[in-house]
C-alpha positions in Angstrom: 0.0 0.0 0.0 1.4 3.4 -1.0 2.0 6.0 1.6 -0.4 9.0 1.4 1.4 12.1 0.4 -0.2 15.6 0.3 0.2 17.6 -2.9 1.7 21.0 -2.2 -0.9 23.7 -2.3 -0.6 26.1 -5.3 0.5 29.5 -4.1 -2.0 32.1 -5.0 -1.7 35.9 -5.2 -4.0 36.0 -2.1 -1.1 34.8 0.0 1.4 37.2 -1.4 2.5 40.1 0.8 0.6 43.3 0.1 2.4 46.5 -1.0 2.0 49.4 1.5 -0.4 51.1 -0.9 -2.5 48.0 -1.3 -2.6 47.4 2.5 -3.7 51.0 3.1 -6.5 50.7 0.5 -7.7 47.5 2.1 -7.7 49.1 5.6 -9.6 52.2 4.3 -12.1 50.0 2.5 -12.8 48.0 5.7 -13.0 51.2 7.9 -15.4 52.8 5.5 -17.8 49.8 5.9 -17.8 50.0 9.7 -20.6 51.6 11.6 -19.8 54.9 13.5 -20.1 53.0 16.8 -17.6 50.3 15.8 -15.3 52.9 14.3 -15.4 54.8 17.6 -14.8 51.7 19.6 -11.8 51.0 17.5 -10.5 54.5 18.1 -10.9 53.9 21.9 -9.0 50.6 21.8 -6.2 52.3 19.8 -6.0 55.1 22.4 -7.2 57.9 20.2 -10.5 58.6 22.0 -11.4 58.5 25.7 -14.6 56.8 26.9 -16.4 60.2 26.9 -15.5 60.7 23.2 -12.7 63.3 23.6 -9.3 63.0 22.0 -6.6 61.6 24.3 -3.9 64.0 25.2 -1.5 62.7 22.6 -4.0 63.6 19.8 -5.2 67.0 21.0 -3.9 70.3 19.6 -2.6 71.2 23.0 -0.4 68.1 23.4 3.4 68.3 23.5 4.9 68.0 20.0 6.4 64.7 19.1 10.1 64.5 18.8 
């Protein structure tokens, strides 16, 4: 009886690394499909917004300039 051997999967372009521009377009496309609530929650988790909806100190105009 012959041993079972898996055929190697054909590599598709879907597995290829994205260029920076392609990755940016993909992210923007996904963000544009999100509801305002989900987008706000994402901003909170990223540390951009506080729970009350204000910008965190780092993102406000009165924040210290980044080096």
